[in-house]
C-alpha positions as CSV (number, residue, x, y, z in Angstrom):
1,X,0.0,0.0,0.0
2,X,1.3,3.5,-0.9
3,X,1.4,6.2,1.7
4,X,-0.1,9.5,0.5
5,X,0.5,12.5,2.7
6,X,-2.4,14.8,3.1
7,X,-3.0,18.0,5.1
8,X,-6.3,18.1,7.0
9,X,-7.8,20.9,9.1
10,X,-7.9,20.4,12.8
11,X,-11.8,20.2,12.6
12,X,-11.6,17.4,10.1
13,X,-9.1,15.5,12.2
14,X,-11.3,16.0,15.3
15,X,-14.4,14.7,13.5
16,X,-12.5,11.8,12.0
17,X,-11.2,10.9,15.5
18,X,-14.7,11.0,16.9
19,X,-16.0,8.7,14.2
20,X,-13.2,6.2,14.9
21,X,-13.8,6.6,18.7
22,X,-17.5,5.8,18.2
23,X,-16.4,2.5,16.4
24,X,-17.5,3.3,12.9
25,X,-14.0,2.7,11.6
26,X,-11.0,0.9,13.1
27,X,-8.6,3.8,12.2
28,X,-8.4,7.2,10.5
29,X,-6.6,5.4,7.6
30,X,-9.6,3.1,7.1
31,X,-12.0,6.1,7.3
32,X,-10.0,8.1,4.7
33,X,-9.7,5.1,2.3
34,X,-13.4,4.6,2.5
35,X,-14.0,8.3,1.9
36,X,-11.8,8.3,-1.2
37,X,-13.5,5.1,-2.5
38,X,-16.9,6.8,-2.0
39,X,-15.7,9.9,-3.8
40,X,-14.3,7.9,-6.7
41,X,-17.6,6.0,-7.1
42,X,-19.5,9.4,-7.1
43,X,-17.3,10.9,-9.7
44,X,-17.5,7.9,-11.9
45,X,-21.3,7.9,-11.6
46,X,-21.4,11.6,-12.5
47,X,-19.2,11.0,-15.6
48,X,-21.4,8.1,-16.7
49,X,-24.6,10.2,-16.2
50,X,-23.1,13.1,-18.2
51,X,-22.1,10.7,-21.0
52,X,-25.6,9.2,-21.1
53,X,-27.2,12.6,-21.2
54,X,-24.9,13.6,-24.0
55,X,-25.8,10.5,-26.0
56,X,-29.5,11.0,-25.4
57,X,-29.2,14.6,-26.6
58,X,-27.3,13.6,-29.6
59,X,-29.9,10.9,-30.3
60,X,-32.7,13.3,-30.1
61,X,-31.2,16.3,-31.9
62,X,-28.2,15.1,-33.9
63,X,-24.7,16.2,-34.1
64,X,-25.2,19.9,-34.2
65,X,-26.2,20.1,-30.5
66,X,-22.9,18.5,-29.3
């Protein structure tokens, strides 16, 4: 596994520590990995949605609207 340094605000660190303390995650590293995976899934879904909308628009109106 690669280490990726990141700077977080004190507020984010406190909130992450609280979530870990409550037992939602075993560590801050696990929490951050899950957050990054979630963000990647969201971005991929948004890209797919945009591509589908573009295809539908092209299908309805042809090339000139691209």
